[in-house]
N, C-alpha and C positions, 0 to 999 in steps of 0.2 A: 505493497497502497505506501501512495505516495507521499512525501506531508509537505512538499511544494505547496507556496497554497497560491490562491487563490488571484488573477490582475489581470484585465481586461486585454482584449482578444484571443484570451484563454480558450476551450471547450470543456462543459463543463457536461458530463453524466449526469442526471438527478432521476431518483426512482420514489415515483410519489408513494406512501408510505400511510393519507386514507383514505378519505372519501374520497382525495383527491385520483386512487388509484384505479376506482371501479368509472374513471373519464378517459384515462389512457392503460390501452391497454399493454403501451412499449414503457422503455426507459424513456428522460427527453434530454437532448442535449440542444445547451443553447451557448450563448459568445455572448459574452459581457460587453460593450462597447459603451461611449461615452453618449450621450443621449439625441447625439445629432445626429451618428450614424445609423439605431436604433430601427428594427426592417423586424416584427415580428413574424412577420410570416416568411423570414428568412430566418428562426432562432435566434437576432440581433437584440440584446433585453438589454434597454438602457444603465448605467450603473443607477439612476436615481428610480428610478422603477424596484416596487417590493425586494420579488429578488431577487434584480441585479445587486442591490443592498447588498443580501442575505446572504450571498455566497461569496462576494468581495472578498479575500483573506481569510479564507477556511480553507479546508484540506477535502482532499477524498476522505471518506472514512466518516467525515461530522455529517452530524443529521443539522438541516435547520427545517426554524416554522416562521411562516412570515401568515400573516394576516390581509388578506384577500377577498375585499368586499361581503367584510363579518363576518366573516371566515376562517378557525387556522389549520392552515397547513403544513405536514410533513413532509419534507423530502429527504432522502439521502444522497450524497452525495458518492457515486458510483465511483467516478474521474474525470481527471484534469488531463488534459491538451494542451502541451504548453504550445505557441500562436508562438511558430522562428521567424524573424525576420526573413524577408526575402534579399535575395544576393542578388545583386548588378551585375 
């Protein structure tokens, strides 16, 4: 299990653990980005969104809890894939 903390542009795989799990059959992969780059349809979540704030600086293996529309959602961080800079 990786102890590297999550930063902007990393790919984060999450597994819903409570009621959200019944809505999603599969794990969810997101990328936390600055707000101006957010695009939920492409899995690019703003750092200012509840989910974005919850995963930043966390590590694989940790559980997160977020409040969304009056609901408490619990997710497990399964994996973190570091975004590597493109070489010129």
